[in-house]
N, C-alpha and C positions, 0 to 999 in steps of 0.2 A: 557476505551473500552481495551478488551482483543485480543491479537494475537495468534495465534497457527499456525502448520502446514497445519491444518485440513483449516484455515481461507486461510492461503496463498495456498493452490491446489487450493481451489475452486473459489478465485478471479482469480487466474491463468486462469482455463478451462472457465469460462465464457468472462474476459478480452479479452482473445488470440479467443473465438469464434465471439465475437462480430470485432473485428479486420481483421476475412476473410472477414465478411460480407463488412466491410468499402473498405477492397482492391477491394472487388467484385463493392464497389459503384464507387471506382475512376475512374472517367473518362475521363484522361489525365494523361500524365506521369510528369505532374508539383505535383499533387496530390498524388502522388504513396510514397515517404517518411512520406508527416503527414498522410497516410490512415495506414502506417505499425506500428504507432507508438502505438494503442491497443495490436499489437503481440509482441511487442518487452518488453512492460509492465508485459504481460504476461509470456516470459520468466524469466523476473525477478523476477515475484512473484514465476515462479516454484522453481528458484532458493533457495530462501527464504525459501520454503516450505519446500526443501532439506535440507536445517541448522537447521531448528526446529528440523528435523528428527534425524539430527548427533550431535545436542546438548542435546540431548535428551536422547543418547543412547549410548555406550561406542563401540570401535570398529569402530568406521566411520569417523576418522581422515582423510582419504583423500575426503570423500565425504565433509567434515566440511572444509577443506581447499577451495577446488574448489567451493564451493557454496558460501563462505565467498568470493572469488574473483570474481566471478561471479557475486552477487548482486552488488558488490562494483562497477565491472566495469562498470554495465548499469548507477550507481548513480551517478562515479564521473567522469568518461571518455566518455561515451557514449551520455548522455542528454545535455551536455554543447556545443555538436556539432550538433545533431542531432534534438532539436529542432528549432534550430534558421535557420539550413539551409533546414529545410521543411517550415519553415514561409519563408522564402528568396526566396523558387525557386516559391511560389506560389503568393508574393507579387508583382503588378503588378504599385501600386503608385509610383514617383519614388523618393519621399521625405522619404517616409517610406519605401522602400525599403533600403535605406542607412542607418536609425538607425537599419533596422535589420540584414545589415552587421556587422553594429560596432560592436552589441550585438554576431555575426558570430565568429569575431575576437577575443571579447575577453573571446568567450567559448573556441578557440584552444590554446589560451594561458594558462589557467587556465587548461586545461585538457593536458597539457604539465606540470604544473607543480604538479597536482597531480599523475597524472603519473608515476612522477621521485618521489615523498612523498612513491608511493603505494611502488616502485621498493625498495626503499634503508629500511624504516624502516618497524617494524613487524603490522603487518594486522590481529586484532582477532575482535572475536566477541562470546558474552555471554548473555546468559538467564537472565534477570533482572525486574520482578514484569510484570512479563507477555509480556513482550518486550524483541526484541532483542538489546543488543550495541552494537554499531561496535568502532574500534578504529583504528587510524592509527599511530606507533609509541607513542607519547607525545601528538600530536594531538587532540583533543574532542569535540565533539558537543555541550558539557557542557555550553558553550560561549555564550548569546543572537547575540552575534555581527558575531557569526562565521557560515560562509555559507550566508552570505548578497550579499555579490559578485555573488555569485552564481545566484541570479537573474536573472542578466541581460542578459546571455544569455539561463536560462533554463527554464524563464517564460515570461521576459520581450517582447520578438518576437512576442509572439502571442500577448500581449497588443498594441503594435507599431501594429498590423495587419490591414488594410484596412477592412475586414469582420469585421463585429459586434458581428458575432456569433463566431467567432477565439477568439474575443476580451472577450466575456463572459468565455470561457473557459480557457484568462488567467487571468483575475482579479480571477475567481472562486479558480485559483492555487494560485495565493497569498495571497486569504485569507486564504486559508489552511494552506499554511504554515506557516501564524502568528497566526492561533489557534497550529498549531503543535510546533511552540516558544515557546508559551504561556503555553501550557497542559502536554507536552511532548518534552521537551527542550533535555534531557539526551538520549532520542531514535529517534530525530529528523529524519535522515536518512532513516530508518527504516518505521516511521509512515507517512512522508511527501510521500514518494516511492508512501506506501500502498493507501493513500488519491490521488494521481496524476493517479496512474493505473486507481482507479474506475472512475474518472473523465475523461479518455480517453475515455472511452464509447460515450461521447457526439460526439467524433469527427464521429461516423456514422452518426450520427443526421444532420451534417456538410454537410458532403458529400452529404449523402442523398438528404439535401434541396436543394444542388448547383446541384444533377442530374437532380432535375425537374426545376429547373430555367433554365437548360439547352435547355430541349426540346421546 
């Protein structure tokens, strides 16, 4: 599977458009954070689109820097908090809410660690075999075990949800995480974020179904 600026910009446009529709389908303030996920993924893919442009052309040093940090801020700092927080606000089952709350706590700690790491180590991105390879200092995503802890706040809150459709979303994200680890290990950050972004379109269906059931 090959990626490019065109793929990232195209995905950004489609996913962001679906995100706008998802927000319109949200019927309560508790659904807003969940409904905003596709739009945020759209912005993230827009950043990676510009990163492709910057890496393929000379004289885009500032654009490359902004786009690299923009993409990684979403991947490593926003999602570990946003995902569990959105699931936490939706959840009504007390036992499941505690599980999601634990995931949120892990996400806050993980975000603090990753933010510190990004602030003191050099952050780079390069095109390699039709993918973008990100590095933060000497930390790399080329170890199979890297990023496993990330799953607890970024995926499992959806699996912990009492809403079966949100469960399906979480399970699909987990399966594609495994696929990314097996087939795209070196490019894990870029590839899995693209897969998760496309999956976020399902959020519109979930909210649409919730709206129908509420009538």
